[in-house]
DRENLUM-321734 format. One record per residue: residue in one letter; x, y, z negated of N, C-alpha, C in turn. Coordinates in pm, whole numbers, padded with zeros to 5 digits, always signed. Atoms other than C-alpha are relative to their C-alpha. Example, Ala and Ser with C-alpha at 12.3 -4.5 7.8 and 13.67 -1.06 7.14 Angstrom:
a+00089-00119+00000+01230-00450-00780+00090+00120+00000 s-00082-00119+00006+01367-00106-00714-00077+00109-00073 
***
This chain:
m+00080-00127-00013+00005+00015-00003+00119+00075-00009 r-00086-00121-00035+00115+00353+00103-00035+00079-00091 l+00026-00098+00072+00148+00617-00164-00065+00127+00069 p+00047-00134-00074-00024+00935-00102+00114+00095+00055 a-00071-00063-00076+00137+01182+00116+00142+00071-00102 v-00116-00118+00117+00332+01426-00165+00095-00119-00077 t-00106+00137+00072+00485+01093-00309+00073-00023+00099 s-00070+00027-00084+00602+00995-00008+00128+00089+00054 r-00079-00106-00057+00755+01308+00089+00104+00032-00115 r-00117-00032+00125+00953+01310-00256+00102-00092+00016 l-00112+00132-00020+01088+00931-00190+00085+00031+00111 a-00070-00024-00124+01186+01041+00169+00101+00100-00009 a-00112-00140+00036+01379+01360+00031+00114-00085-00081 c-00106+00080+00094+01573+01107-00222+00096-00081+00086 a-00097+00116-00089+01666+00847+00066+00130+00097+00044 a-00056-00103-00030+01790+01157+00220+00134+00041-00028 l-00088-00088+00094+02026+01292-00049+00076-00123-00018 l-00099+00142+00029+02170+00900-00119+00099+00007+00122 a-00080+00053-00118+02270+00884+00246+00076+00112+00026 c-00072-00132-00014+02446+01248+00239+00149-00039-00085 t-00116+00010+00122+02666+01151-00084+00042-00132-00001 g-00084+00138-00022+02750+00779+00031-00110-00091-00110 g+00125+00034+00052+02445+00653-00214+00091-00057-00143 a-00079+00067+00137+02542+00463-00547+00135-00111+00079 a-00097+00051-00001+02865+00278-00560-00009-00119+00039 g-00007+00144-00013+02939-00081-00360-00158+00023+00101 t+00120+00060-00072+02609+00010-00147-00008+00084+00160 v-00039-00060-00137+02582+00120+00217-00173+00051+00007 p+00160-00043-00026+02230+00346+00276+00006-00059+00114 g+00065+00068-00142+02000+00226+00555-00037+00101+00053 p+00056-00115-00098+01838+00439+00795-00136+00063-00061 p+00100-00081+00102+01598+00696+00638-00155-00053+00060 e+00141+00088-00009+01226+00540+00632-00094+00125+00119 p+00060-00104-00065+01041+00724+00919-00159+00089-00077 p+00125-00101+00041+00765+01002+00815-00118-00098+00027 a+00186+00088-00018+00377+00866+00758-00030+00065+00081 s+00088-00094-00066+00175+00973+01044-00165+00020-00092 r+00142-00038+00032-00146+01168+00954-00040-00097-00013 d+00112+00122+00001-00357+00841+01008+00053-00071-00101 q-00083+00078+00121-00118+00632+00765-00063+00069-00130 q+00000-00083+00142-00153+00912+00493-00147+00008-00021 r+00127-00001+00054-00543+00933+00532-00016-00134-00040 a+00067+00090+00046-00592+00573+00487+00057-00070-00106 a-00091+00018+00100-00315+00582+00186-00125+00036-00087 l+00071-00106+00079-00535+00823+00037-00183-00050-00056 v+00134+00065+00024-00884+00609+00091+00016-00166-00083 a-00008+00144+00039-00727+00297-00009+00074+00004-00172 a-00066-00022+00156-00555+00451-00361-00139-00049-00101 p+00107+00077+00076-00759+00313-00657-00047+00193-00050 a+00077-00127+00062-01012+00581-00813+00100+00073-00155 p-00083-00051+00135-00818+00799-01136-00161-00066-00176 p+00125+00057+00084-00998+00628-01450-00069+00110-00055 a+00104-00092+00052-01312+00807-01559+00042+00056-00151 l-00022-00026+00154-01290+01031-01853-00105+00007-00106 p+00093+00058+00154-01435+00939-02204-00143+00100+00052 t+00102-00078+00007-01834+01115-02157-00041-00011-00161 q+00098-00041+00149-02028+01273-02471-00142-00102-00002 p+00127+00069+00013-02316+01046-02594-00110+00088+00012 p+00130-00140-00047-02659+01221-02446-00052+00028-00110 a+00091-00061+00116-02816+01468-02686-00129-00072-00063 p+00112+00066+00041-03064+01324-02888-00134+00081+00061 a+00118-00094-00028-03418+01427-02787-00036+00081-00136 p+00047-00120+00148-03556+01748-03008-00109-00101-00033 r+00092-00017+00106-03791+01636-03310-00112+00060+00037 a+00077-00126+00046-04106+01756-03275-00037-00002-00149 p+00019-00040+00089-04176+01960-03542-00128-00080-00106 r+00141+00072+00112-04402+01810-03871-00055+00098-00077 e+00160-00108+00015-04697+01927-03987-00052-00063-00132 v+00028+00021+00132-04855+01913-04361-00132+00045+00002 s+00016-00062-00023-05204+01954-04391-00058-00022-00182 i+00037-00013+00130-05329+02056-04775-00147+00017-00026 v+00116-00058+00042-05675+02061-04907-00020-00036-00136 m+00031-00001+00118-05846+02130-05220-00127+00097-00024 g+00126-00053+00075-06180+02225-05397-00018+00082-00115 g+00024-00073+00123-06322+02413-05694+00031-00099-00109 d-00032+00138+00101-06328+02275-06037-00114-00121-00010 l+00046+00135+00009-06460+01933-06110-00071+00009-00166 l+00023-00034+00136-06670+02044-06432-00135-00103+00009 w+00088+00127-00001-06852+01729-06518-00084+00000-00147 h+00076-00055+00111-07162+01881-06745-00088-00137+00002 d+00075+00154+00049-07398+01585-06864-00070-00020+00098 t+00082+00045-00079-07640+01636-06595+00063-00058+00143 v-00088+00079-00113-07361+01568-06341-00025-00149+00021 w-00009+00127+00043-07300+01214-06484-00134-00039-00005 q+00140+00109-00015-07675+01159-06541-00021-00014+00152 s+00064+00044-00152-07735+01201-06144+00052-00093+00074 a-00089+00077-00056-07433+00968-06097-00069-00096-00048 a+00076+00106+00074-07620+00722-06310-00124-00071+00066 a+00174+00034-00086-07949+00763-06121+00050-00050+00152 d-00046+00051-00154-07765+00697-05788+00071-00135-00056 a-00047+00087-00004-07582+00412-05940-00087-00123-00040 a+00082+00112+00021-07913+00229-06074-00062-00031+00162 v+00030+00035-00129-07991+00243-05681+00097-00073+00068 t-00105+00051-00063-07678+00153-05557+00082-00129-00060 g-00035+00155+00055-07588-00144-05781+00127+00029-00060 r-00145-00007+00034-07259+00027-05862+00042+00080-00145 g+00021-00078+00126-07237+00140-06231+00077-00027-00100 p+00064-00086+00056-07267+00259-06475-00033+00132+00048 y-00008-00079-00059-07161+00581-06248+00024-00019+00125 d-00020-00009-00138-07215+00581-05865+00082+00198+00027 f-00006-00102-00032-07028+00919-05773-00001+00047+00147 d+00003-00013-00146-07002+00851-05375-00116+00090+00056 p+00101-00060-00014-07351+00966-05309+00031+00129+00032 m+00023-00124+00033-07296+01285-05455+00111+00055+00124 f-00116-00072-00068-06978+01402-05245+00034-00095+00145 a+00005+00044-00125-07028+01190-04921+00011+00087+00112 d-00054-00097-00092-07037+01488-04710+00165+00065-00024 l-00123-00024+00040-06694+01556-04852+00088-00045+00022 r-00077+00069-00008-06540+01255-04818+00092-00011+00120 p-00145+00026-00145-06364+01252-04433+00081+00132-00014 v-00111-00112+00055-06253+01613-04564+00103+00000-00076 v-00089+00007+00100-06081+01487-04840+00119-00159+00060 q-00093+00108-00037-05921+01156-04664+00055+00010+00134 e-00060-00012-00117-05830+01280-04336+00108+00135-00046 a-00047-00062+00028-05636+01543-04533+00169-00127-00025 d-00121+00082+00018-05230+01459-04536+00020+00011-00173 l-00009-00008+00159-05263+01593-04919-00100+00030-00052 a+00091-00046+00038-05557+01597-05111+00029+00028-00142 l+00007-00038+00133-05576+01811-05429-00147-00013-00083 c+00093-00019+00075-05817+01801-05701+00013+00084-00137 h-00015-00033+00100-05887+02000-06000-00062-00055-00143 e+00060+00103+00088-05981+01769-06298+00020+00128-00135 e+00020-00102+00086-06092+02065-06539-00015-00047-00152 v+00073+00015+00108-06202+01889-06827+00087-00198-00018 p-00053+00175-00014-06063+01520-07002-00047-00091-00018 f+00041+00107+00020-06142+01207-07026-00032-00042-00134 a+00067+00074+00169-06378+01028-07334+00109-00111-00012 r-00018+00115+00004-06148+00794-07468-00053-00123-00062 p+00063+00151+00058-06229+00408-07578-00080+00043-00092 g+00083-00005+00118-06528+00433-07798-00089+00130-00050 q+00058-00096-00020-06585+00782-07757-00101+00043+00046 a+00095-00023-00055-06888+00940-07694+00033+00128+00112 l-00032-00075-00131-06909+01145-07367-00075+00138-00075 q+00040-00131+00067-06952+01545-07444+00010+00081+00096 s+00015-00132-00138-07058+01854-07201+00034+00104-00107 f-00024-00124-00005-07027+02189-07257-00046+00025-00143 p-00115-00089-00067-06891+02375-07463+00160-00080+00008 v-00134+00072+00007-06616+02097-07519-00042-00108+00035 f+00047+00115-00118-06591+01825-07260+00072-00107-00049 a-00009+00136+00000-06553+01441-07280-00041-00051+00074 a+00078+00054-00146-06588+01337-06917-00015-00119+00020 p-00009+00169-00042-06698+00981-06824+00144-00042+00074 p-00099+00063-00102-06361+00780-06754+00008-00067+00075 q+00047+00048-00201-06522+00638-06409+00048+00098+00033 v-00073-00107-00105-06414+00973-06299+00101-00034+00067 a-00156-00012-00052-06039+00856-06255+00018-00080+00103 p+00019+00107-00091-06115+00548-06043-00072+00066+00140 w+00072-00071-00102-06347+00757-05854+00106+00110+00114 i-00070-00086-00058-06110+01044-05780+00099-00078+00099 a-00064+00106-00114-05869+00774-05634-00091-00056+00111 s+00086+00023-00148-06123+00635-05393-00064+00072+00076 m+00023-00102-00126-06232+00941-05270+00107+00075+00090 g-00118-00024-00052-05879+00999-05174+00035+00112-00037 f-00056-00089+00051-05726+01253-05401+00129-00077-00040 d-00139+00036+00056-05372+01243-05427+00072+00008-00128 a-00078-00077+00117-05300+01449-05727-00127+00102-00053 c+00114-00054+00054-05505+01657-05963+00075+00125-00090 t-00015-00127+00105-05418+01994-06149-00088-00020-00132 t+00065+00028+00131-05512+01950-06553+00024+00102-00088 a-00038-00108+00126-05404+02287-06670-00116+00080+00037 s+00124-00091-00010-05717+02457-06745-00015+00058-00204 n+00047-00049+00164-05899+02630-07094-00021-00155-00073 h+00041+00131+00054-06048+02257-07133+00111-00063-00025 a-00131+00111-00011-05685+02088-07113+00004-00062-00153 v-00048+00089+00152-05682+02017-07509-00161+00044-00059 d+00120+00061+00062-06063+01973-07582-00022-00078-00086 q+00032+00122+00073-06013+01671-07715+00158-00029-00085 g-00174+00021+00040-05642+01732-07855+00107-00063+00050 w-00164+00114-00111-05305+01554-07769-00094-00117+00049 e+00040+00130-00030-05491+01216-07793-00060+00017+00152 g+00073+00043-00062-05728+01325-07524+00083+00042+00147 l-00100-00045-00071-05430+01524-07303+00066-00100+00047 v-00081+00127-00012-05215+01192-07279-00101-00107+00052 h+00092+00097-00048-05527+00992-07225-00072+00013+00139 t+00023-00034-00164-05614+01201-06924+00106-00022+00101 a-00085+00042-00131-05326+01140-06758+00046-00098+00005 d+00074+00162-00001-05292+00789-06864-00074-00060+00114 l+00136+00071-00143-05623+00719-06649+00046+00026+00122 l-00042-00043-00130-05482+00938-06360+00114-00087+00061 d-00119+00055-00023-05139+00768-06365-00066-00173+00042 r+00050+00114-00031-05325+00420-06379-00073-00023+00148 h+00048-00028-00094-05535+00490-06078+00105+00028+00111 g-00078-00053-00128-05261+00621-05839+00000+00131+00011 v+00004-00131-00032-05302+00984-05874+00053+00056-00104 a-00035-00091+00097-05076+01233-05981-00058+00110-00062 h+00090-00074+00099-05127+01469-06247+00115+00140-00018 v-00120-00116+00070-04937+01855-06308-00088+00123-00078 g+00066-00091+00122-05029+02105-06556+00016-00042-00147 t-00047+00050+00175-05033+01905-06909+00132-00101+00043 f-00116+00099-00006-04743+01667-07007-00010-00100-00125 r+00026+00089+00181-04695+01395-07256+00154-00014-00024 s-00125-00052+00034-04332+01492-07280+00088+00098+00052 r-00087-00101-00020-04043+01728-07280+00045-00022+00145 a-00088+00067-00103-03872+01511-07008-00124+00015+00124 e+00076-00035-00102-04198+01518-06820-00028+00157+00066 r+00044-00170-00069-04260+01894-06804+00135+00008+00096 r-00123-00046-00116-03909+01934-06657+00032-00045+00127 e-00055+00090-00128-03932+01665-06355-00097+00105+00056 p+00114-00098-00091-04095+01868-06075-00083-00092+00089 v+00073+00102-00101-04408+01691-05902+00044+00002+00137 v-00002+00002-00149-04340+01614-05565+00017-00087+00073 l+00083+00122-00062-04527+01416-05332+00025+00022+00097 t-00056+00009-00136-04409+01309-04981-00084-00088+00061 t+00133+00068-00093-04674+01228-04682+00059-00080+00069 d-00050+00086-00101-04635+01000-04425+00113+00049+00105 a-00124-00023-00104-04441+01193-04198+00077+00064-00074 g-00130+00003+00062-04202+01271-04458+00060+00121-00068 v+00042-00181+00030-04323+01648-04556+00016-00039-00156 r-00031-00016+00143-04239+01671-04944-00095+00125-00036 v+00056-00065+00048-04475+01868-05121+00000+00029-00131 g-00031-00025+00170-04391+02036-05472-00172+00072-00030 l+00149-00028+00053-04717+02120-05708+00045+00076-00120 v+00002-00070+00212-04730+02352-06026-00093+00060-00004 a+00127-00037+00041-05003+02438-06220+00008+00084-00135 g+00031-00059+00134-05082+02697-06516-00115+00016-00009 t+00131-00051+00012-05387+02792-06685+00034+00135-00103 y+00034-00096+00104-05474+03146-06871+00020-00013-00151 g+00034+00030+00108-05563+02986-07201-00055-00111-00036 l+00069+00169+00015-05709+02705-07382-00111+00031-00084 n+00133+00028+00066-06011+02833-07507-00011+00022-00167 g-00014-00026+00160-05863+02949-07865+00051-00090-00118 f-00095+00127+00077-05727+02596-07941+00125+00036-00005 p-00132+00016+00018-05381+02577-08061+00065-00113+00133 l-00098+00128-00053-05108+02396-07840+00026-00109-00135 p-00025+00085+00061-05056+02058-07977+00094+00028-00098 e-00090-00026+00113-04852+02088-08300+00122-00061+00033 g-00131+00092-00050-04488+02014-08228+00026+00008+00185 r+00011+00037-00126-04567+01996-07851-00014+00163+00064 p+00002-00147-00088-04522+02381-07675+00015-00041+00132 w-00056+00030-00116-04420+02222-07395-00109-00064+00110 s+00111+00090-00048-04752+02035-07333-00111+00029+00102 v+00140-00047-00058-04996+02248-07140+00089+00111+00075 s-00043-00141-00090-04839+02532-06859-00072+00092+00005 l+00108-00114+00030-04971+02852-06925+00045+00119+00120 w-00021-00107-00085-04960+03174-06737+00154+00078-00049 d-00149-00087+00023-04600+03295-06778+00084-00031+00139 a-00031+00002-00139-04473+03410-06451+00131-00032+00001 d-00142+00047+00023-04082+03346-06534-00031-00190+00000 d-00011+00136+00018-04194+02991-06617-00031-00105+00149 l+00082+00063-00092-04415+02897-06360+00136+00029+00125 l-00110-00016-00097-04125+03038-06105+00114-00116-00031 v-00093+00102+00010-03880+02813-06252-00045-00123+00019 q+00045+00156-00092-04098+02505-06177-00011+00033+00104 a-00018+00009-00165-04157+02616-05835+00152+00013+00069 h-00156+00025-00063-03766+02643-05787+00022-00134-00038 r-00049+00102+00010-03721+02337-05946-00061-00115+00072 a+00020+00095-00107-03943+02165-05726+00035+00007+00161 r-00089-00041-00135-03769+02351-05408+00124-00086-00025 a-00186+00098+00017-03412+02207-05566-00053-00156+00068 a+00009+00162+00024-03588+01851-05591-00040-00025+00180 g+00013+00041-00129-03621+01876-05193-00156+00030+00032 a+00140-00035-00061-04018+02040-05164+00032+00059+00124 d-00065-00045-00127-04022+02149-04833-00143+00138-00012 v+00076-00099+00032-04339+02344-04947-00065-00029-00152 v+00028+00038+00120-04454+02435-05295-00149+00083-00019 v+00158-00045+00031-04824+02510-05401-00007-00005-00141 v+00060-00064+00170-04905+02698-05720-00128+00011-00006 h+00179+00016+00070-05265+02638-05902+00009+00098-00095 l+00004-00086+00142-05341+02910-06130-00167-00022-00028 h+00180-00064+00047-05703+02886-06349-00032+00085-00093 g+00014-00108+00112-05779+03184-06484-00068+00119+00076 g+00098-00089-00069-05998+03488-06402-00113+00054-00078 n+00139-00013+00108-06351+03635-06518-00087-00108+00058 e+00145+00076-00049-06606+03397-06532-00103+00078+00082 y+00118-00036-00078-06897+03453-06289+00051+00147+00107 d-00082-00153-00115-06671+03782-06111+00042-00075+00144 h-00057+00065-00178-06626+03703-05706+00117+00128-00015 l-00136-00084-00038-06324+03985-05739+00098-00056-00119 p-00083+00070+00148-05972+03852-05954-00039+00122-00060 n+00019-00102+00071-05925+04058-06225+00158+00044-00012 a-00124-00081-00031-05601+04258-06305+00100-00115-00030 e-00125+00080+00019-05411+03976-06452+00015-00123+00112 q+00009+00054-00103-05475+03768-06176+00077+00008+00127 v-00040-00092-00126-05325+04030-05902+00092+00032-00025 a-00180-00020+00077-05029+04073-06133+00093-00111+00029 l-00014+00184-00013-04965+03704-06127+00033-00048+00143 v+00010+00041-00146-05016+03660-05793+00126+00077+00103 e-00122-00073-00094-04779+03972-05659+00122-00099-00080 r-00139+00052+00029-04500+03803-05879+00056-00125+00067 l-00016+00142-00094-04529+03443-05745+00000+00013+00139 t+00014+00005-00132-04596+03550-05383+00141+00059+00031 r-00086-00043-00072-04259+03765-05380+00118-00088-00039 s-00116+00128-00007-04055+03410-05437+00007-00068+00110 p+00029+00096-00165-03955+03216-05147-00010-00116-00066 d+00053+00130+00049-04000+02948-05365-00142-00030+00029 v+00167+00000+00016-04416+02987-05354-00032+00001+00144 d+00055-00006-00107-04573+02878-05008-00181+00020+00007 l+00145+00008-00011-04921+02867-05135-00089+00009-00164 v+00031-00004+00131-05135+02975-05427-00175-00013-00004 l+00161+00035+00005-05464+02827-05499-00045+00024-00137 g+00042-00064+00156-05691+02954-05782-00158-00026+00002 d+00097+00043+00059-05973+02832-05995-00082+00058-00124 h+00063-00072+00115-06208+02913-06318-00104+00099-00014 a+00095-00067+00021-06423+03175-06255-00142-00069+00051 h+00144+00048-00010-06691+02947-06136-00089+00016+00119 v+00077-00074-00101-06789+03143-05832+00106+00042+00107 v-00120-00043-00092-06580+03220-05536+00083+00102+00023 q-00046-00134-00032-06332+03481-05493+00071+00010+00149 p-00089+00016-00100-06145+03603-05231+00125-00089+00036 i-00116+00058-00051-05881+03440-04983+00050+00089+00107 t-00077-00130-00088-05640+03670-04839+00163-00033-00001 r-00131+00026+00020-05247+03731-04795+00085+00093-00102 v-00038-00054+00082-05011+03855-05032+00174-00016+00013 h-00094-00023-00005-04669+03961-04927+00021-00117+00110 g+00004+00144-00078-04728+03705-04644-00059-00138-00050 t+00011+00138+00011-04793+03424-04826-00164+00011-00043 w+00147+00037+00067-05197+03246-04863+00002+00019-00117 v+00061+00037+00164-05365+03290-05179-00194+00035-00017 v+00115+00008+00001-05712+03174-05258-00010+00041-00169 y+00012-00002+00134-05790+03328-05573-00114-00040-00052 g+00110+00085+00076-06088+03135-05664-00100-00060+00098 m+00104+00069-00067-06277+02827-05519-00143-00036-00045 g+00119+00001+00066-06585+02848-05728+00011-00142-00052 n-00005+00139+00067-06701+02494-05845-00022-00094+00119 l-00052+00106-00085-06627+02167-05678-00144-00106-00004 v+00137+00029+00043-06941+02059-05878+00005+00038-00126 a+00034-00057+00129-07110+02159-06172-00128+00005-00015 q+00182-00008-00003-07475+02209-06336+00006+00103-00126 q-00056-00113+00060-07436+02576-06497-00154+00062+00012 e+00112-00012+00007-07701+02795-06577-00099+00033+00138 t+00052+00018-00150-07976+02776-06291-00056+00173+00038 f-00023-00100-00049-07992+03132-06247+00103+00089+00070 r-00190-00016-00065-07618+03180-06150-00028-00098+00118 t+00008+00091-00127-07710+03035-05801+00163+00001+00068 d-00144+00031-00062-07347+03115-05676+00094-00104-00097 t-00118+00111+00048-07199+02843-05954-00045-00084+00070 y+00025+00104-00070-07372+02601-05706+00057+00018+00121 e-00056-00003-00107-07177+02723-05459+00176-00019+00024 g-00146+00027+00018-06786+02645-05387+00068+00028+00177 v-00060+00021-00100-06517+02631-05107+00149-00084-00032 t-00124+00081-00033-06284+02369-04984+00088+00043+00103 v-00092-00071-00144-05968+02493-04801+00081-00089+00014 r-00140+00050-00043-05725+02387-04610+00073+00038+00081 f-00119-00099-00096-05416+02490-04483+00078-00096+00073 t-00078+00062-00069-05189+02324-04231+00145+00095+00045 f-00114-00044+00022-04841+02402-04267+00075-00086+00108 r-00051+00010-00102-04608+02359-03938+00155+00024-00030 e-00127+00001+00026-04236+02280-03959+00067+00114+00135 r-00106-00105-00074-03969+02573-03815+00090-00057+00044 p-00122+00033-00041-03660+02526-03596+00068+00024-00160 d-00113-00033+00113-03488+02676-03917-00044-00094-00142 g+00035+00039+00145-03660+02405-04147-00082+00014-00096 r+00127-00057+00073-03905+02633-04303-00132-00070+00015 f+00103+00039-00058-04253+02528-04309-00112+00177-00018 v+00099-00073+00006-04514+02797-04229-00134-00039+00025 v+00144+00046-00069-04888+02784-04210-00030+00055+00128 r+00049+00031-00151-05037+02687-03868-00151+00033-00003 s+00125+00001+00015-05390+02717-03975-00083+00008-00127 a+00056-00014+00184-05602+02842-04287-00159-00024+00069 a+00150-00016+00003-05988+02743-04288-00061-00058-00151 y+00050+00027+00055-06257+02721-04531-00126-00016+00021 l+00145+00081-00017-06547+02481-04594-00103+00066-00103 p+00064-00038+00117-06827+02658-04769-00083-00123-00061 t+00036+00084+00060-07009+02420-04987-00139-00001-00105 a+00115-00057+00131-07348+02386-05212-00077-00110+00000 w+00064+00128+00079-07555+02144-05419-00121+00084-00080 n+00157+00006+00091-07918+02123-05610+00021-00024-00143 v-00006-00007+00154-07986+02165-05939-00030-00147+00022 y+00030+00128+00032-08034+01811-06081-00144-00023-00064 g+00141+00011+00046-08379+01665-06134-00120+00039+00084 a+00134-00009-00106-08675+01848-05930+00074-00016+00141 g-00059+00035-00144-08419+01829-05621+00029-00116-00007 g-00104+00112-00013-08311+01480-05669+00107+00006-00048 p-00172-00016+00059-07959+01361-05742+00106+00126+00073 i-00096-00073-00061-07713+01591-05632+00098-00035+00078 r-00062+00062-00137-07570+01605-05312+00069+00140+00045 v-00097-00163-00005-07269+01869-05265+00019-00057+00158 l-00024-00014-00137-07307+01972-04897+00111+00065+00082 r-00090-00106-00049-07109+02115-04618-00108+00094+00077 v+00084-00080-00071-07286+02424-04526-00034+00016+00136 v-00004-00017-00106-07183+02479-04222-00019-00132+00137 r+00042+00134-00071-07225+02113-04066-00131-00059-00051 a+00164+00005+00008-07557+02071-04256-00082+00082+00071 l+00077-00087-00088-07705+02378-04092-00009-00077+00150 a+00008+00023-00132-07591+02268-03754-00072-00142+00038 e+00009+00064-00039-07714+01952-03803-00189-00066-00082 g+00151-00025+00057-08050+02024-03961-00063-00053-00145 r+00006+00114+00144-08001+01837-04332+00001+00134-00115 g-00031-00101+00126-08075+02021-04645-00117+00129-00008 d+00072-00118+00022-08254+02304-04742+00018+00136+00107 r-00037-00103-00043-08215+02577-04480+00023+00121-00066 a-00006-00179+00064-08311+02901-04652+00123-00011-00130 r-00091+00007+00138-08074+02761-04951+00142+00004+00066 l-00129+00013-00012-07803+02685-04719+00047+00144+00076 l+00010-00128-00058-07829+03010-04518+00036+00090-00120 a-00029-00074+00112-07834+03195-04843+00169-00044-00065 a-00145+00052+00030-07507+03005-04941+00119+00048+00089 r-00091-00040-00163-07329+03083-04625+00037+00173-00038 a-00003-00149+00015-07385+03445-04679+00082+00047-00104 s-00025-00016+00129-07317+03424-05050+00192-00040+00015 v-00135+00012+00007-06969+03264-04996+00090+00092+00146 r-00029-00126-00060-06873+03483-04705+00011+00128-00051 a+00007-00108+00058-06925+03765-04853+00144+00007-00125 a-00103+00020+00088-06708+03657-05160+00122-00007+00065 v-00130+00081-00109-06424+03477-04912+00102+00158+00056 n-00088-00125-00066-06372+03839-04754-00027+00133-00139 g+00016-00089+00114-06429+04048-05078+00139+00079+00029 l-00131-00103+00021-06059+04209-05022+00000+00059+00143 g+00024-00008-00135-06148+04238-04660+00037-00114+00079 r-00020+00095-00134-06131+04013-04337+00169-00024-00005 t-00161-00005-00037-05772+03828-04335-00004-00072+00146 p-00037+00073-00089-05668+03740-03996+00042-00128+00005 g-00071+00193-00002-05620+03358-03901-00117-00076-00109 l+00064+00099+00112-05876+03239-04164-00167-00002+00078 v+00107+00068-00085-06153+03017-04042-00095-00040-00035 e+00084+00023+00076-06481+02951-04150-00046-00129+00060 r+00049+00121-00124-06610+02547-04031-00124-00050-00131 
***
């Protein structure tokens, strides 16, 4: 095989030099090799082996689709005696006793179960074994509520409320134990100092980690359990921010803070709510603020760019019948989407007005999605229209918020 032309020329030059100088000792130089013709050079180039391939970089991985997480929460689960009596009446029909809460909340079940993370506010403690059930003003709810919360599809409950220690330290522990037993996380009340320090962070099927923080304005005059000042999270802005930061440091992609407070039956937030929200929403560790306690719906707005629901009303309750707005609430749904920098921001915000009947003359309690029930011709149309108007006015009490949708 003939070498490429440039190399052949160099060899020919060397042969001529050797001929002029006599070559190496003892050798007789031969005649110089005739130069290669153009056809021979071209043939050598074609026949020459290809240079080795340079190493290549592995193909870049396909960009990962941004992750999302939908978070759903409603108002107070306030277990008045007529609420559990209604569940007992349903159980007598369905045979699933002693209480069957499913018919009461059937309209909301799909909303809860379709969420990536569904939260409830279990405002009152559960009765201990052998203890009588109690209603207002000091509550001890049926323990059968705990497995129903799990079967409904709730992933976690906030338990910091003004009723958190209605049954003392034993009731607080029993309530947390029951929720744990049925696979429902809880935040806001704590059984040990170590539990108080450990952030509550839940991971969705898509791998999004959501941290939960909760606090209450007070305990209805009851003291904190003796020797356990850490047992209930209160409205201490610095402490709530520390809890939010711990959740973020533990890997939370989204941090939700739930606040229990406000003036009962007032559709507008009070000064303490506004001041606390002002502090919380300035922190990069807080992504969403949700509120309960007033028993009526309060505004949904944005503060420092962070979505805030001041009050979701009740999810169920049976308060004075003349307070018709306590028979209304909102279930909110916020969907967060991942940005290229890894932060999560709200992609969509929606509220679902709900309303229900007084137990007795109206039959068993049925919590209805107002907009859907109106569209399908279910329920008392006049009552549902009034509830929708009432909820809309309350939600927009601080002005309309762009991007908020009613469903």
